[in-house]
C-alpha positions as semicolon CSV with decimal commas, in nm:
position;residue;x (nm);y (nm);z (nm)
1;X;-0,616;-1,609;-0,703
2;X;-0,768;-1,640;-0,342
3;X;-0,477;-1,874;-0,288
4;X;-0,243;-1,556;-0,367
5;X;-0,395;-1,337;-0,103
6;X;-0,356;-1,605;0,163
7;X;0,030;-1,637;0,064
8;X;0,099;-1,250;0,071
9;X;-0,120;-1,270;0,399
10;X;0,127;-1,497;0,541
11;X;0,448;-1,361;0,420
12;X;0,313;-1,012;0,569
13;X;0,230;-1,176;0,902
14;X;0,616;-1,315;0,961
15;X;0,804;-1,073;0,829
16;X;1,087;-1,008;1,097
17;X;1,046;-0,662;1,262
18;X;1,216;-0,379;1,379
19;X;1,121;-0,272;1,739
20;X;1,270;-0,004;1,937
21;X;1,393;0,087;2,299
22;X;1,467;0,426;2,463
23;X;1,513;0,560;2,846
24;X;1,161;0,773;2,730
25;X;0,996;0,423;2,661
26;X;0,748;0,250;2,804
27;X;0,698;-0,134;2,845
28;X;0,366;-0,161;2,655
29;X;0,248;-0,261;2,312
30;X;0,503;-0,438;2,064
31;X;0,769;-0,164;2,043
32;X;0,727;-0,090;1,693
33;X;0,475;0,213;1,674
34;X;0,649;0,384;1,986
35;X;0,990;0,239;2,210
36;X;0,996;0,097;2,472
37;X;1,147;0,141;2,817
38;X;1,292;-0,178;2,847
39;X;1,561;-0,430;2,668
40;X;1,393;-0,712;2,854
41;X;1,124;-0,701;2,737
42;X;1,131;-0,558;2,364
43;X;1,335;-0,905;2,371
44;X;1,195;-1,161;2,570
45;X;0,842;-1,027;2,580
46;X;0,742;-0,852;2,226
47;X;0,971;-0,962;1,981
48;X;0,954;-1,257;1,730
49;X;1,244;-1,457;1,637
50;X;1,442;-1,286;1,287
51;X;1,371;-0,922;1,456
52;X;1,578;-0,627;1,482
53;X;1,596;-0,456;1,845
54;X;1,743;-0,091;1,758
55;X;1,837;0,039;2,090
56;X;1,868;0,463;2,117
57;X;2,176;0,596;2,256
58;X;2,116;0,651;2,690
59;X;2,246;0,435;2,985
60;X;2,031;0,112;3,043
61;X;2,076;-0,003;3,407
62;X;1,779;-0,107;3,564
63;X;1,710;-0,511;3,600
64;X;1,526;-0,540;3,312
65;X;1,794;-0,452;3,071
66;X;2,046;-0,632;3,178
67;X;1,973;-0,881;3,498
68;X;1,892;-1,209;3,356
69;X;1,809;-1,114;3,071
70;X;1,714;-1,489;2,972
71;X;1,584;-1,540;2,560
72;X;1,450;-1,884;2,468
73;X;1,384;-1,985;2,142
74;X;1,483;-1,667;1,907
75;X;1,699;-1,572;1,671
76;X;1,767;-1,151;1,733
77;X;1,938;-0,922;1,628
78;X;2,028;-0,655;1,894
79;X;2,242;-0,316;1,758
80;X;2,246;0,075;1,886
81;X;2,361;0,375;1,664
82;X;2,694;0,466;1,713
83;X;2,838;0,796;1,770
84;X;3,009;1,029;1,483
85;X;3,339;0,820;1,526
86;X;3,171;0,490;1,434
87;X;3,246;0,411;1,812
88;X;2,957;0,271;2,029
89;X;2,808;0,486;2,298
90;X;2,513;0,337;2,440
91;X;2,562;0,163;2,780
92;X;2,445;-0,134;2,963
93;X;2,586;-0,131;3,284
94;X;2,471;-0,430;3,493
95;X;2,540;-0,531;3,866
96;X;2,464;-0,863;3,808
97;X;2,391;-1,110;3,548
98;X;2,370;-1,012;3,199
99;X;2,212;-1,116;2,900
100;X;2,129;-1,557;2,792
101;X;2,043;-1,645;2,445
102;X;1,975;-2,019;2,451
103;X;1,805;-2,312;2,203
104;X;1,954;-2,469;1,919
105;X;1,917;-2,375;1,580
106;X;1,912;-1,986;1,688
107;X;2,115;-1,694;1,537
108;X;2,242;-1,388;1,751
109;X;2,355;-1,069;1,643
110;X;2,507;-0,807;1,933
111;X;2,624;-0,503;1,811
112;X;2,756;-0,111;1,859
113;X;2,756;-0,164;2,255
114;X;2,880;-0,110;2,573
115;X;2,904;-0,328;2,796
116;X;3,020;-0,301;3,183
117;X;2,981;-0,436;3,552
118;X;2,863;-0,764;3,440
119;X;2,892;-1,106;3,578
120;X;2,889;-1,198;3,241
121;X;2,768;-0,974;2,991
122;X;2,661;-1,214;2,700
123;X;2,613;-1,571;2,733
124;X;2,497;-1,806;2,390
125;X;2,450;-2,139;2,546
126;X;2,357;-2,343;2,238
127;X;2,336;-2,128;2,047
128;X;2,432;-2,243;1,651
129;X;2,583;-1,824;1,564
130;X;2,639;-1,603;1,787
131;X;2,807;-1,316;1,699
132;X;2,967;-0,944;1,845
133;X;3,071;-0,693;1,666
134;X;3,210;-0,320;1,777
135;X;3,134;-0,363;2,122
136;X;3,320;-0,234;2,421
137;X;3,321;-0,453;2,735
138;X;3,478;-0,288;3,126
139;X;3,521;-0,423;3,406
140;X;3,304;-0,753;3,339
141;X;3,298;-1,072;3,556
142;X;3,366;-1,218;3,186
143;X;3,244;-1,057;2,879
144;X;3,111;-1,311;2,617
145;X;3,062;-1,680;2,766
146;X;2,983;-1,965;2,465
147;X;2,841;-2,276;2,632
148;X;2,808;-2,563;2,382
149;X;2,809;-2,278;2,113
150;X;3,011;-2,134;1,802
151;X;3,013;-1,703;1,739
152;X;3,247;-1,491;1,614
153;X;3,395;-1,149;1,738
154;X;3,482;-0,874;1,561
155;X;3,656;-0,482;1,646
156;X;3,567;-0,517;1,999
157;X;3,754;-0,383;2,309
158;X;3,786;-0,556;2,622
159;X;3,947;-0,434;2,933
160;X;3,988;-0,555;3,314
161;X;3,820;-0,892;3,309
162;X;3,847;-1,042;3,640
163;X;3,747;-1,399;3,475
164;X;3,860;-1,411;3,116
165;X;3,739;-1,173;2,896
166;X;3,590;-1,498;2,659
167;X;3,545;-1,773;2,795
168;X;3,433;-2,118;2,567
169;X;3,311;-2,289;2,817
170;X;3,148;-2,730;2,808
171;X;3,185;-2,999;2,567
172;X;3,162;-2,735;2,313
173;X;3,341;-2,823;1,948
174;X;3,260;-2,550;1,775
175;X;3,443;-2,272;1,629
176;X;3,530;-1,979;1,818
177;X;3,695;-1,639;1,552
178;X;3,813;-1,350;1,710
179;X;3,934;-1,106;1,474
180;X;4,028;-0,704;1,508
181;X;3,970;-0,701;1,870
182;X;4,179;-0,550;2,217
183;X;4,227;-0,723;2,500
184;X;4,355;-0,539;2,819
185;X;4,463;-0,597;3,177
186;X;4,258;-0,931;3,228
187;X;4,295;-1,167;3,455
188;X;4,151;-1,543;3,501
189;X;3,935;-1,691;3,751
190;X;3,734;-1,951;3,924
191;X;3,580;-2,098;3,627
192;X;3,766;-1,954;3,299
193;X;4,155;-1,975;3,374
194;X;4,278;-1,707;3,128
195;X;4,236;-1,300;3,114
196;X;4,272;-1,282;2,701
197;X;4,036;-1,612;2,565
198;X;3,996;-1,964;2,744
199;X;3,913;-2,316;2,557
200;X;3,866;-2,575;2,706
201;X;3,735;-2,837;2,341
202;X;3,649;-2,629;2,096
203;X;3,818;-2,452;1,793
204;X;3,965;-2,125;1,816
205;X;4,058;-1,929;1,548
206;X;4,185;-1,614;1,648
207;X;4,350;-1,384;1,414
208;X;4,487;-0,968;1,427
209;X;4,409;-0,916;1,775
210;X;4,649;-0,715;2,059
211;X;4,659;-0,853;2,413
212;X;4,834;-0,601;2,623
213;X;4,896;-0,681;2,977
214;X;4,640;-1,003;3,043
215;X;4,783;-1,309;3,301
216;X;4,697;-1,531;3,013
217;X;4,632;-1,368;2,650
218;X;4,546;-1,702;2,473
219;X;4,444;-2,045;2,728
220;X;4,313;-2,387;2,512
221;X;4,342;-2,650;2,791
222;X;4,197;-3,003;2,607
223;X;4,314;-3,133;2,250
224;X;4,161;-3,165;1,959
225;X;3,990;-2,943;1,732
226;X;4,170;-2,621;1,563
227;X;4,369;-2,366;1,733
228;X;4,481;-2,079;1,507
229;X;4,669;-1,829;1,610
230;X;4,793;-1,524;1,395
231;X;4,867;-1,155;1,288
232;X;4,847;-1,075;1,651
233;X;5,034;-0,851;1,862
234;X;5,152;-0,974;2,305
235;X;5,295;-0,688;2,518
236;X;5,389;-0,798;2,875
237;X;5,094;-1,083;2,893
238;X;5,187;-1,342;3,210
239;X;5,178;-1,166;3,523
240;X;4,840;-1,166;3,679
241;X;4,728;-1,379;3,953
242;X;4,773;-1,669;3,778
243;X;5,129;-1,704;3,844
244;X;5,148;-1,830;4,127
245;X;4,865;-2,153;4,057
246;X;4,880;-2,214;3,690
247;X;5,148;-2,378;3,553
248;X;5,392;-2,177;3,303
249;X;5,181;-1,874;3,341
250;X;5,402;-1,641;3,288
251;X;5,288;-1,653;2,925
252;X;5,119;-1,524;2,658
253;X;5,031;-1,811;2,507
254;X;4,930;-2,165;2,691
255;X;4,779;-2,470;2,554
256;X;4,805;-2,892;2,472
257;X;5,139;-3,039;2,472
258;X;4,962;-3,272;2,196
259;X;4,754;-3,009;2,011
260;X;4,960;-2,994;1,730
261;X;4,953;-3,387;1,708
262;X;4,601;-3,470;1,847
263;X;4,463;-3,187;1,704
264;X;4,527;-2,889;1,443
265;X;4,793;-2,604;1,578
266;X;4,892;-2,327;1,383
267;X;5,115;-2,137;1,550
268;X;5,317;-1,879;1,611
269;X;5,244;-1,778;1,228
270;X;5,292;-1,411;1,216
271;X;5,233;-1,285;1,553
272;X;5,428;-1,035;1,721
273;X;5,593;-1,035;2,145
274;X;5,709;-0,655;2,344
275;X;5,692;-0,511;2,663
276;X;5,890;-0,628;2,965
277;X;5,737;-0,925;3,103
278;X;5,512;-1,238;2,932
279;X;5,727;-1,316;2,588
280;X;5,687;-1,657;2,619
281;X;5,451;-1,939;2,502
282;X;5,379;-2,325;2,588
283;X;5,195;-2,468;2,334
284;X;5,223;-2,778;2,117
285;X;5,556;-2,880;2,329
286;X;5,649;-2,895;2,704
287;X;5,880;-2,664;2,679
288;X;5,835;-2,335;2,678
289;X;5,939;-2,086;2,385
290;X;6,133;-1,759;2,465
291;X;5,965;-1,524;2,175
292;X;6,156;-1,257;2,022
293;X;6,057;-0,926;2,140
294;X;5,966;-0,594;1,926
295;X;5,945;-0,221;1,957
296;X;5,623;-0,139;2,155
297;X;5,417;0,185;2,111
298;X;5,245;0,385;2,393
299;X;4,971;0,200;2,379
300;X;5,121;-0,187;2,420
301;X;5,096;-0,267;2,016
302;X;5,426;-0,426;1,833
303;X;5,569;-0,238;1,567
304;X;5,248;-0,001;1,691
305;X;5,292;0,394;1,549
306;X;5,026;0,502;1,837
307;X;4,736;0,447;1,613
308;X;4,575;0,339;1,861
309;X;4,604;0,706;2,000
310;X;4,289;0,907;2,002
311;X;4,274;1,275;1,968
312;X;4,258;1,339;2,316
313;X;4,569;1,102;2,327
314;X;4,400;0,796;2,533
315;X;4,485;0,416;2,422
316;X;4,170;0,324;2,255
317;X;3,921;0,642;2,374
318;X;3,644;0,716;2,241
319;X;3,561;1,028;2,263
320;X;3,300;1,295;2,227
321;X;3,477;1,565;2,063
322;X;3,833;1,626;2,011
323;X;4,068;1,912;2,148
324;X;4,255;2,182;1,905
325;X;4,586;2,141;1,890
326;X;4,757;2,448;2,002
327;X;5,132;2,561;2,052
328;X;5,258;2,720;2,415
329;X;5,506;2,956;2,412
330;X;5,769;3,019;2,714
331;X;6,050;3,283;2,688
332;X;6,344;3,318;2,968
333;X;6,129;3,645;2,945
334;X;5,810;3,541;2,983
335;X;5,563;3,492;3,306
336;X;5,409;3,170;3,465
337;X;5,124;3,367;3,503
338;X;5,069;3,485;3,114
339;X;4,888;3,327;2,900
340;X;5,133;3,111;2,721
341;X;5,054;3,253;2,359
342;X;5,290;3,385;2,054
343;X;5,317;3,785;2,285
344;X;5,246;3,650;2,649
345;X;5,495;3,304;2,674
346;X;5,500;3,140;3,002
347;X;5,839;3,131;3,237
348;X;5,907;2,785;3,274
349;X;5,903;2,470;3,016
350;X;5,683;2,255;3,263
351;X;5,429;2,555;3,258
352;X;5,360;2,473;2,928
353;X;5,373;2,151;2,959
354;X;5,183;2,111;3,225
355;X;4,865;2,288;3,000
356;X;4,930;2,092;2,701
357;X;4,703;1,832;2,579
358;X;4,791;1,547;2,330
359;X;4,949;1,683;2,006
360;X;5,058;2,024;2,129
361;X;5,358;2,191;2,100
362;X;5,570;2,378;2,349
363;X;5,783;2,606;2,188
364;X;6,088;2,751;2,381
365;X;6,229;3,106;2,205
366;X;6,617;3,203;2,224
367;X;6,791;3,215;2,567
368;X;6,916;3,003;2,828
369;X;6,614;2,877;3,089
370;X;6,723;2,718;3,417
371;X;6,579;2,733;3,796
372;X;6,241;2,520;3,951
373;X;6,055;2,442;3,622
374;X;6,309;2,450;3,383
375;X;6,504;2,145;3,530
376;X;6,315;1,851;3,673
377;X;6,079;1,884;3,410
378;X;5,819;1,592;3,348
379;X;5,607;1,493;3,026
380;X;5,348;1,329;3,314
381;X;5,285;1,093;3,038
382;X;5,185;1,375;2,757
383;X;5,233;1,337;2,363
384;X;5,360;1,614;2,317
385;X;5,603;1,809;2,152
386;X;5,851;2,033;2,351
387;X;6,111;2,209;2,077
388;X;6,315;2,547;1,972
389;X;6,142;2,824;1,776
390;X;6,390;2,767;1,491
391;X;6,501;2,398;1,598
392;X;6,842;2,523;1,622
393;X;7,026;2,384;1,955
394;X;7,263;2,664;1,974
395;X;6,971;2,901;2,034
396;X;6,778;2,723;2,370
397;X;7,015;2,610;2,647
398;X;6,882;2,434;2,912
399;X;7,109;2,419;3,231
400;X;7,064;2,206;3,537
401;X;7,156;2,415;3,845
402;X;7,442;2,315;4,065
403;X;7,408;1,946;3,832
404;X;7,081;1,890;3,973
405;X;6,974;1,573;3,862
406;X;6,822;1,579;3,526
407;X;6,631;1,830;3,267
408;X;6,376;1,587;3,147
409;X;6,243;1,304;3,369
410;X;6,017;1,021;3,157
411;X;5,952;0,810;3,471
412;X;5,793;0,548;3,573
413;X;5,324;0,511;3,569
414;X;5,330;0,705;3,267
415;X;5,456;0,481;3,010
416;X;5,581;0,830;2,738
417;X;5,582;0,755;2,399
418;X;5,714;0,804;2,096
419;X;5,514;1,080;2,087
420;X;5,652;1,278;2,337
421;X;5,930;1,443;2,171
422;X;6,227;1,694;2,226
423;X;6,401;1,872;1,966
424;X;6,626;2,169;1,872
425;X;6,764;2,211;2,248
426;X;7,121;2,230;2,387
427;X;7,097;2,040;2,786
428;X;7,444;2,174;2,988
429;X;7,600;2,085;3,307
430;X;7,271;1,858;3,436
431;X;7,389;1,527;3,619
432;X;7,161;1,335;3,350
433;X;7,035;1,544;3,037
434;X;6,743;1,316;2,992
435;X;6,610;0,980;3,199
436;X;6,362;0,740;3,060
437;X;6,230;0,508;3,323
438;X;6,035;0,203;3,270
439;X;5,810;0,148;3,005
440;X;5,870;0,510;2,855
441;X;5,973;0,550;2,505
442;X;6,046;0,972;2,418
443;X;6,171;1,061;2,054
444;X;6,453;1,276;2,110
445;X;6,567;1,470;1,832
446;X;6,873;1,723;1,726
447;X;6,934;1,765;2,062
448;X;7,263;1,870;2,202
449;X;7,413;1,769;2,483
450;X;7,762;1,936;2,670
451;X;7,903;1,860;2,983
452;X;7,653;1,657;3,161
453;X;7,758;1,356;3,390
454;X;7,890;1,459;3,727
455;X;7,765;1,223;3,998
456;X;7,592;0,965;3,754
457;X;7,688;0,598;3,792
458;X;7,515;0,575;3,438
459;X;7,406;0,807;3,152
460;X;7,566;1,171;3,111
461;X;7,352;1,282;2,817
462;X;7,045;1,034;2,840
463;X;6,998;0,734;3,071
464;X;6,725;0,461;3,009
465;X;6,631;0,199;3,233
466;X;6,414;-0,073;3,109
467;X;6,289;0,143;2,823
468;X;6,283;0,221;2,457
469;X;6,399;0,563;2,189
470;X;6,459;0,709;1,908
471;X;6,764;0,972;1,944
472;X;6,842;1,079;1,590
473;X;7,094;1,414;1,515
474;X;7,200;1,450;1,847
475;X;7,536;1,622;1,919
476;X;7,720;1,478;2,291
477;X;8,002;1,616;2,423
478;X;8,294;1,626;2,705
479;X;7,988;1,459;2,882
480;X;8,174;1,288;3,212
481;X;7,970;0,978;3,413
482;X;8,059;0,646;3,539
483;X;7,965;0,418;3,258
484;X;7,752;0,557;2,916
485;X;7,890;0,950;2,908
486;X;7,693;1,037;2,625
487;X;7,419;0,681;2,639
488;X;7,337;0,424;2,919
489;X;7,123;0,162;2,872
490;X;7,071;-0,106;3,098
491;X;6,809;-0,315;3,252
492;X;6,734;-0,331;3,640
493;X;6,573;-0,679;3,665
494;X;6,810;-0,977;3,780
495;X;6,483;-1,208;3,646
496;X;6,600;-1,356;3,362
497;X;6,213;-1,364;3,329
498;X;6,161;-0,976;3,393
499;X;6,461;-0,855;3,199
500;X;6,349;-0,631;2,964
501;X;6,315;-0,652;2,610
502;X;6,413;-0,362;2,412
503;X;6,422;-0,199;2,149
504;X;6,637;0,152;2,108
505;X;6,772;0,306;1,810
506;X;7,070;0,566;1,820
507;X;7,147;0,707;1,438
508;X;7,283;1,008;1,268
509;X;7,443;1,136;1,586
510;X;7,781;1,246;1,684
511;X;7,974;1,130;1,997
512;X;8,334;1,348;2,086
513;X;8,539;1,348;2,403
514;X;8,328;1,186;2,609
515;X;8,518;1,071;2,939
516;X;8,377;0,786;3,160
517;X;8,558;0,760;3,603
518;X;8,542;0,418;3,551
519;X;8,832;0,186;3,337
520;X;8,701;-0,128;3,269
521;X;8,393;-0,280;3,126
522;X;8,252;0,088;3,063
523;X;8,158;0,294;2,692
524;X;8,221;0,663;2,723
525;X;7,979;0,712;2,420
526;X;7,763;0,449;2,451
527;X;7,704;0,149;2,703
528;X;7,452;-0,072;2,645
529;X;7,364;-0,350;2,887
530;X;7,110;-0,624;2,864
531;X;6,957;-0,587;2,620
532;X;6,744;-0,785;2,320
533;X;6,792;-0,559;2,016
534;X;7,016;-0,204;1,977
535;X;7,052;-0,047;1,665
536;X;7,359;0,220;1,645
537;X;7,307;0,378;1,302
538;X;7,516;0,608;1,068
539;X;7,694;0,779;1,406
540;X;8,034;0,947;1,451
541;X;8,271;0,878;1,737
542;X;8,558;1,119;1,757
543;X;8,788;1,117;2,068
544;X;8,616;0,952;2,326
545;X;8,760;0,726;2,608
546;X;8,585;0,425;2,500
547;X;8,334;0,443;2,241
548;X;8,067;0,129;2,270
549;X;8,027;-0,104;2,562
550;X;7,832;-0,384;2,577
551;X;7,739;-0,671;2,817
552;X;7,507;-0,916;2,846
553;X;7,361;-1,073;3,141
554;X;7,120;-1,289;3,311
555;X;7,155;-1,562;3,044
556;X;7,016;-1,296;2,765
557;X;7,185;-1,232;2,451
558;X;7,241;-0,847;2,344
559;X;7,173;-0,824;1,991
560;X;7,327;-0,507;1,875
561;X;7,308;-0,370;1,482
562;X;7,576;-0,202;1,423
563;X;7,554;-0,007;1,065
564;X;7,756;0,217;0,881
565;X;7,921;0,436;1,180
566;X;8,248;0,597;1,166
567;X;8,526;0,566;1,466
568;X;8,843;0,814;1,470
569;X;9,140;0,827;1,783
570;X;8,887;0,652;2,055
571;X;9,098;0,545;2,285
572;X;9,165;0,359;2,611
573;X;9,160;0,005;2,654
574;X;8,895;-0,045;2,379
575;X;8,702;0,080;2,044
576;X;8,405;-0,156;2,117
577;X;8,438;-0,395;2,396
578;X;8,182;-0,698;2,443
579;X;8,134;-0,870;2,803
580;X;7,921;-1,155;2,962
581;X;7,748;-1,258;3,235
582;X;7,545;-1,519;3,366
583;X;7,650;-1,699;2,980
584;X;7,537;-1,421;2,808
585;X;7,600;-1,323;2,486
586;X;7,705;-1,003;2,271
587;X;7,586;-1,109;1,909
588;X;7,664;-0,842;1,640
589;X;7,373;-0,986;1,411
590;X;7,456;-0,686;1,099
591;X;7,779;-0,547;1,141
592;X;7,832;-0,366;0,791
593;X;8,002;-0,045;0,670
594;X;8,173;0,057;0,954
595;X;8,446;0,235;0,943
596;X;8,796;0,253;1,182
597;X;9,070;0,553;1,186
598;X;9,369;0,737;1,336
599;X;9,489;0,486;1,596
600;X;9,186;0,377;1,762
601;X;9,375;0,218;2,024
602;X;9,403;-0,182;2,117
603;X;9,090;-0,229;1,862
604;X;9,201;-0,540;1,681
605;X;9,229;-0,769;2,057
606;X;8,933;-0,541;2,245
607;X;8,668;-0,575;1,998
608;X;8,734;-0,986;1,986
609;X;8,669;-1,010;2,343
610;X;8,284;-1,149;2,400
611;X;8,140;-1,000;2,061
612;X;8,033;-1,267;1,870
613;X;8,001;-1,244;1,456
614;X;8,194;-0,877;1,454
615;X;8,399;-0,969;1,201
616;X;8,740;-0,765;1,037
617;X;8,688;-0,390;1,124
618;X;8,754;-0,211;0,814
619;X;9,078;0,000;0,926
620;X;9,179;0,308;0,690
621;X;9,452;0,453;0,890
622;X;9,490;0,783;0,779
623;X;9,226;0,838;0,602
624;X;8,992;1,110;0,777
625;X;8,862;1,449;0,675
626;X;8,857;1,779;0,838
627;X;8,547;1,699;1,025
628;X;8,699;1,328;1,183
629;X;8,510;1,126;0,974
630;X;8,727;0,801;0,891
631;X;8,762;0,817;0,471
632;X;8,506;1,116;0,464
633;X;8,544;1,417;0,203
634;X;8,437;1,732;0,430
635;X;8,028;1,658;0,351
636;X;7,991;1,722;0,734
637;X;8,116;2,042;0,717
638;X;7,911;2,362;0,606
639;X;7,985;2,671;0,454
640;X;8,085;2,855;0,758
641;X;8,324;2,545;0,857
642;X;8,159;2,424;1,122
643;X;8,129;2,036;1,110
644;X;7,795;1,913;1,105
645;X;7,634;2,295;1,116
646;X;7,341;2,448;0,980
647;X;7,459;2,747;0,774
648;X;7,453;2,687;0,386
649;X;7,509;2,890;0,121
650;X;7,314;3,060;-0,186
651;X;7,308;3,310;-0,422
652;X;7,202;3,559;-0,054
653;X;7,541;3,428;0,115
654;X;7,599;3,169;0,360
655;X;7,393;3,145;0,688
656;X;7,145;2,942;0,915
657;X;6,825;2,966;0,757
658;X;6,643;3,132;1,084
659;X;6,931;3,438;0,946
660;X;6,797;3,460;0,633
661;X;6,504;3,718;0,527
662;X;6,238;3,678;0,337
663;X;6,449;3,741;0,012
664;X;6,745;3,463;0,124
665;X;6,989;3,772;0,170
666;X;7,227;3,641;0,518
667;X;7,074;3,908;0,792
668;X;6,902;4,099;0,528
669;X;6,648;4,347;0,587
670;X;6,303;4,222;0,343
671;X;6,011;4,142;0,539
672;X;5,687;3,979;0,367
673;X;5,338;4,195;0,385
674;X;5,070;4,146;0,488
675;X;4,995;3,955;0,124
676;X;5,315;3,719;0,184
677;X;5,542;3,958;-0,083
678;X;5,864;4,013;0,025
679;X;6,061;4,325;0,001
680;X;6,288;4,646;0,119
681;X;6,079;4,862;0,385
682;X;6,090;5,152;0,167
683;X;5,957;4,896;-0,074
684;X;5,627;4,940;0,053
685;X;5,321;5,172;-0,041
686;X;5,181;5,371;0,274
687;X;4,940;5,073;0,334
688;X;5,247;4,805;0,393
689;X;5,198;4,671;0,101
690;X;5,526;4,567;-0,118
691;X;5,550;4,796;-0,435
692;X;5,167;4,901;-0,419
693;X;5,077;5,244;-0,531
694;X;4,927;5,390;-0,214
695;X;5,012;5,705;-0,064
696;X;4,950;5,939;0,196
697;X;4,753;6,253;0,123
698;X;4,820;6,604;0,285
699;X;4,587;6,465;0,557
700;X;4,813;6,183;0,646
701;X;4,515;5,929;0,497
702;X;4,696;5,655;0,315
703;X;4,500;5,647;-0,016
704;X;4,329;6,003;0,040
705;X;4,291;6,260;-0,238
706;X;4,337;6,588;0,025
707;X;4,598;6,831;-0,230
708;X;4,790;7,112;-0,096
709;X;4,634;7,455;-0,301
710;X;4,895;7,698;-0,464
711;X;4,929;7,854;-0,145
712;X;5,062;7,517;0,022
713;X;4,749;7,495;0,206
714;X;4,655;7,083;0,248
715;X;4,325;7,093;0,127
716;X;4,307;7,528;0,055
717;X;4,089;7,691;-0,131
718;X;4,334;7,950;-0,351
719;X;4,438;7,911;-0,681
720;X;4,600;8,111;-0,982
721;X;4,367;8,288;-1,119
722;X;4,408;8,362;-1,509
723;X;4,301;8,712;-1,498
724;X;4,654;8,836;-1,382
725;X;4,842;8,495;-1,271
726;X;4,846;8,554;-0,865
727;X;4,759;8,272;-0,619
728;X;4,487;8,394;-0,423
729;X;4,160;8,340;-0,285
730;X;3,825;8,325;-0,494
731;X;3,699;8,459;-0,691
732;X;3,955;8,634;-0,926
733;X;3,974;8,957;-1,097
734;X;3,757;8,938;-1,422
735;X;3,918;8,901;-1,716
736;X;3,967;9,195;-1,923
């Protein structure tokens, strides 16, 4: 019995404890019954091996919280509560060396903290296992350093490191595993030569991370161990300070040429690469490899969908609250001094965008928008949607006075993404309708472009310069430019290592009667130049001076996916032309389901020039319908006889959806009551309810009980007396 008591006492003495730290605490005692003030006191003075240190929300910046906090001989867990969104809120802001953990055989786990401005925020020196989870590292010389240690880092964000985000030094032969992290804008420096992850001898297991604009994303200098790189996204890495000092530094991945023979190398795996620069790797070989490019979203994630934007539109942000999604209204009869709501709209589209925040809509009322603020419109990097009220472009016209430069611009420095949307408007008489410059990737839906392009050398309707775009269900007609009167796409760089590799999709759109001012190497509908992959799908090309012209330059092949398009009576030199410069080639990687009809001048000879894998065109001759669709059956014609019109035919007649009343009758007068019931105005009762039973009494009160007496007086007291049958005031004469 006595031995059992001693054993229980021993267990009680060795049970791990939880220590507490708060900015309001005092550095005395064991930090358990009341919090200590500094992390250093709790970790160095008060804790025992195996303890947990829980840090209350706040900012910790004094020397006792970060400067040379050296923890020896202890295995610790250091954590902090997260915010409502599960992200860290507690900040450790250091101006010098951060936390050191030393001694073989110890394990250290750090989670839910934000580290700023350290020389090295966390250093694991001869630690058996160092783990980091759900932490943010911002502006430190190094984020995490492993000195002859092994470790795991998960779900963390590293930004603006100046000497590597994660660095493995010494003769470390352990494994560093990194997964589900983000590395942005990191540079290598004097000790660790990679902005993302750097290792000398140790093994690296790097999976499902996002590397964005680091000078080198991953670098392993010595052969040996294993190098596993799989499932990662690499955007525009390879252009930092190391580019001029390290061989082949313009790379996402850099490792020993013999890594695959003297060690284990798993790469390229299922990684993806995107952005303007740095889509190269020199690893396991002396030859630098060019990596296939993918599309990027607004956060620089390959094949991304902007899911990394928070509710404020910030990439990888950590907001404390989310704004309410709103609609801002703009009308040609409005005023910019108004509040912008549905009853007091603004006058200019630019004012609506300026007031909008991420996720908002700018709704344009029916009419023509011109003048300052309604052309030269800049989204300023905002993920907002500009649309017409009824999504019918014929109702909203945006014009440029005197053919001014552009209606909308997505420009250098803002990098608008797919959530910057223009929908359901018409753009007329601009030098370029929409222009996107340098890393922008807007979405353009159901927009009509007429008579644009005068004075433009490239792009009458849309001009993409080093940019992406999704162009869907648009109409381009009677536009005129030097090149690409409908859509002009080009790269501005002559450096093949920096030439933009882009993903542009043009689909479900119509190009009609567009012309160009030049007669060679031009496409009046679409001009494509120096791009990696462009998809042209399910479009209709009718009576254009040229349909598509594609040019590959600077040794980069242009890969075109041409799928399910119809070409009718396109003329003057070529329907589809290809040219190359500097050993570039135009490769039609998928050319299926396209049809040609009418006369389509010189189709057979011109398609072959410079085009690879185009194949034999499907020629349908005179088989086309009234909408000039090759092999068509007039299915593109609406019930009013308009090709690609928006009118539909139902029991209520043929008209546009916005012209139907609530009963579905074209130009009908039925309206909804406040309960959502549809009826004619005459079918409403006095309270406005359809088919209701209330009526006004003689006083005009709806549902009131006042009635007229026999003398026709409202609420009068005269009655028909039973004794004489006369209408008279009371009292009535007695019965005889």
